[in-house]
N, C-alpha and C positions, 0 to 999 in steps of 0.2 A: 503495500499500500504506499504507495506517495505522497512525505509529509507535506501536508501543509504552506497554502506559501505566504510569507513574510515581506513586507516592508522593505527588512535587510536585504532579500533575495536583490528585492531590486536595484536595490539599491548596489549590492553585488555585482549585480548584471550591466546598469547600468552607468555608477553612478561616477564611475572616472571619465564618459564621454560630459557627460552632464559637467565637472567641474571644467571640464578643456571646452567645453559649448561657449562657458558662463566664466568665465573666469574674470572677465571685468566685473562682473555683477555679484559673484556668490561672497558674500564676508563670512567671517568668521568663526561666529556664530553655527551656521548654517553648514560651516563646512565641517562646524564641532561634534551637529547631533547629527549628521552624516556617518562620519567614524564610529560614533558613542554606536549608535542604532548597529552597525551592519559588524562589527564584534560585541557586541550584549550576548552573551552566552554560548559566547566560542572557547577556545585556544588563546585567543589573540589576549582577555582577559587573567587566560588562566582560573583555580580553582582549584574541586577536592576530591579528594576521592571516598566512596560512601559502603558498607555496608550493614545491609539488615541485620540484627540482629537478632533472628528468628531464621529465616530461611538462607540466610549468604548470601543474597543477592548484594549484589555490587554492581557500583556505576560513578560515572566520572562529571560533577556539578558541576556548570561552570559556570563563572563568576556574572551579575549582570550588569549592564554600566549605571543605572542606577541616573536616567536622561529622563527632564519629567515629559521627555516630547517620544517617545520610546512608548509601544503599544505594546509590549512584554512586559514592559518593569511597571507596569501602573497596577493594577492587582491587588498584590501586596502590601503597597501605600496607600492604595486606597481602601484598604480593610483598618490598616492604626489609624485611618484619620480620622474613619469610623466611630473605630473602638473609642477614641479620645471625643468626643461628640455623643455619646449616653452618658451622661452628666449631665449632657446640657439638656434632655429632651422634660418637653412639658407638659399633661397631660389637656390638650387644650391642637385643635385642625390647624395645622398647616396648609397652607396659601400657597404659588407660582407663580410668581410674575415673574415676565420678559420684559426689557428696554432696549431697539435695538434701536442702532443706526438709521440710515436711509443711505445711502450711495454714495451720494453726495460727499458727504460726510468718512464713508467708510476708505476714499481717495486721500483724502486727507491721514484719513488715523495710520494709512499702510504704513507712510511714508514718514509718520515722527508718532508710532508705536508706546511709548512710553508713556509719554506725555496726554498721547486723546485718548489713550483704554487709562487712564487713572483718573480723566474727565468724568470716565464715562462712570466709572466703580462714584463717585465722587457725585456725580450730578446726580445719579438715581437712588443712592443714599439718603440724599437731600428733600429730593421728593420725595419718597417714602416716608421718612421723617416730619415731612413741615404739613405733607394733606394727613399724615395718622391723628397728628398735633391737633391737625383743626377740632375743635369741637361740633364740628355740622360732619363728621366724617363718622369718628372714633372720638380724637381726645384723648389720646395714649400715648403711649411712650413702644414703639418698636423695636423689635429687633432680630437680624436681618442677617443671614446666609448670602454670597451674593458668591455667585462664579462665571469666570471670563468666558464663554463662547468663542472666537472667529474664525468658523468656517460652516457651510450649510455641507448638503447631502453631496454635491455634487463635488466640493473641497475647494471654493470656490473664499475668496473671502469677505466672510459674513459676521462681523464685530457685534455679541450683545454677550449679554448680564442676564444668567439664570435667578433667580432670589427664592428663598423657600425663608419663610417667614409663619412664626409662628399667629395662630389668628387671636391677636391682640395683645393688650400687654397694661402693665402701671397705670393709674392717674398720672396728670400733670404734674397732684401734687404725692405724688405716690401713697397716695390714703387704698388705694381698692382695684384691682384688677379690669377692665376693661375691656371686655367678648363682644370679636365683629355679632354679625350678622351673620344669622345661618345660612352657611351657602353663601357668604358675598362678604367679598375683605375690601376694594377703596375704589372707588370708580375710575376705571383705567380714560374714560374721556377727559379728566381730569389733571390723573395721575401723566399722559401722552403732551398736555400742554406747559405744564409746571417743567416738566422733564426736558421740555423741546428750549423752553426760557432758558433753565438755570446751564443747559450745555456749552449755548450759543454763545451766556455771559461767558462763561470761561474758556471758550473754545477762543473769544477775543481777545481776555484776558493778553492767554496765551502769546495769541499774536502780536498782540501790545509791548508783550515784553521782553519780547521777539525767539521767542522759546520755540517755533518754529521753522521748521525748511521747508522744502521747496522744491522739486524737481522734475524733468522733464514734461510732460504733457501738466503736473501743477505750475511752471514757475511762473507763470504768471501771478498766481495767486502771493507771489511778493508785494505785490504792487498792491497797497492797501485800498485803493478802491477798485482794485480786480475784487478780494480777500472781501471786502463791504458788501458788495455785490453779489457774493458767493453765501456772503449769511444770510441777505434779505428774498435769496431766491431761498434761504430754509428755514430761514422763517413761515416760508408759506405753500412750505409742508409739510406731508398729517407723517406725523414721527410716531412709527408702530408702535402701543405698548400692550400688551399682552396678559392679562389673571385667568387662568390653568384655574380648575374644578381643585376644590378645597384636595390637600397632597390625601387626607387621610390623620390619623394623631400619632402619637408615638413610637407607637406598632409600623408603623408605615415609612416615615418618615426617614426613616438611615437607609433603606432601602433605595426611597426616589433618590435622594440627596447620593446613590451613588453610584446611580445611571445620570449623574453631570459632572463631580469630585474630577476625576483622575483621567477622563476621555483625553482623545486624543484624537489632528485628523479624521484618522481614519484606523477603525479595525482593522487586525490581519485577519477575522472571518467573515468581513464584507471580501476577497482576496478572490478571485477567479481564480484566474487565470493568468502567466508572462507569457511571449508568444511570438514571434515576430514583430519583435520592440515594441509589441504593445500589451498594456494591464486589462484586464476586462475587470468590476470588480461593477458591488450591488449597492443600491441609491433608494429611497423612498422617496419620491417627487411627491410629498405633500400637495400641491396644486390639484395633484388627482386623488386626495385626500388616503398618503400615505402610502400611494401602491408600490409598490418594490417592482423596479427598472434596472437595467443591466445597460453599464457604461464601457464604452469602450475609450483608450485614451491614449497616443504617444507614450512610452515612459517617459522620455523627458519631461511631458506635459506633467505627468505626475508627478514628477519628483519637484518640478516649478513648482504644484499648483499647494503638496505636500505641504512643500516650506517655507509658503507665505503663511504658516502660521506658527512659525520661531514668535517665543520671546526674548527681546531683550533680559540678558542675564541679570537676575536678581529680584526680577519682577515678579512680580505676589497676585499669583491669578484668581487664589482661593483668596475673601475677605470680611470679615465680619465686622456689623455697626447698631448699634445703640445700645440694646443690653443685654448685648451680643458680643460687641466690642472687646479688643483683649485687654486692657485696661479697666480694670474693674468689674469682670462676669463674676465673678463669684460672689462679687457682694451683688449683683446686681442680681443675680440667677436666684438669689439667698431671699432679694427682696418677691418677685414672683414666688418664689414656695411658699411663704406667707401669703403672698393676697391671694393664693389659690388653697390656703390649706393643704399642701400636700404634707402630710408624716412622713411618708419613707419613701422622698425621693430614688437610691437604690429600683429600689422594684419597678422602675421607666426603664430603668439601665439591659433591657432585655441585645440581645444582637439580634442581626438583620439577619430570618430569613436566608439570606445567602446572597452575605455579599461579595460574591466573588461571579457573579452572572451576569455576563452583559460583555463587552467589549474588552474589557481585562480579565478574562479567567488562571485560578488560580490553576499551577500543573503541582502532581510531587515532589517536584524541586521544588518548589515554596517553603515545604514544609515540612522536609526528611522524612517522608512517609515513603515507603517499600513499593514500589510499585505492581509489584508481584501477590504479596499475601497482606500488602496494609497494615505488615507492622514496624518497625521504629527504625533510622535511618542515623550510622553513626561514622563521623568521621574515622579517618584513620587514614591519612594520607592529605597531603596537600598536593599540590595539581600546578608547578609556577606557570609565567606567564608568557607566553609565543615573543622565543628572542626579541623576534623581528614586524614585531602588527603594526597595520598602519596607525600612525598615532594620528594620536584623541585627545583630549579632557575631557575629565564624567563634566556632568552639570546635575549639580542632585539640588538644584536650588526646586 
């Protein structure tokens, strides 16, 4: 039985040709990611020999690259992250809200990733906090977990943030818990208009302070008059904010979060074939109610699209706001539990039913489980790195 196709296979077969063809435009981050994914769980990174205590089966387990863009390295990272979130669960419904940038902004974002993606996070968080604090809508403080995605199903650049939010929060004076209406979070039309205004305000500030750079077909935007015209056009464009149906309570929210937190641009499971220099993969056409279709791209174009979604070094793509913000999170959650009269918060901390299901399934190697009998594997010897691996540097951010 042939082994499943992986992004790493495409890089191994066509990566060098891509590097040569795009030598003048390929940055060091993209080169490092290609090298890391290619070397992941191969002799290039070394590893160790394991043996089963029960049946004596031995195997070589090669090291992971731990690059956050690697499809093979996200399953365990996701499980660990979700385990840390279990203690933060509250016995309330959770909602899912998505803030999406229009295509005209997406072009600017691609050339100014760190600046514009940060504005996207900030504007979305301020929008939710402002509307939730308004007594006409909720009159409460919110806690928000946000995850940045920059891709659509066809791998084109499509920046948006997924927000998972408890359905309510402490009142503004912190004396009582205020819950959302059943099945309803906040009005998306109001969210959309405020999000547009806040985002364009911050984008203008970034331009005024000289923090934006424009190249190629966007070079004209360096002119303040041209940039002002672009912003005026965006003020008259509908910005999409989508509030999905309630996720459920704490027993569902971890598994739901796991679908979004540690995804990469495309999972290996979506790859079908690589032949004649073309990659075939599945995608869902949401304009036709999520119908699954097949797409074929030249390997060069597939690699180009995959690398559109590389993030700047050190950029945090998962962020927390409101009473879930890192500063004071424990105290804020303690307040929430008092207001909700939760006496045994540990009872809510149940592991997600299937934290490995989805884009990044676990393998036996992730857990030192014997593939033959299910026994425990123990390390019996080290495997050194390959003497001449393809050079790259791990990105563990």
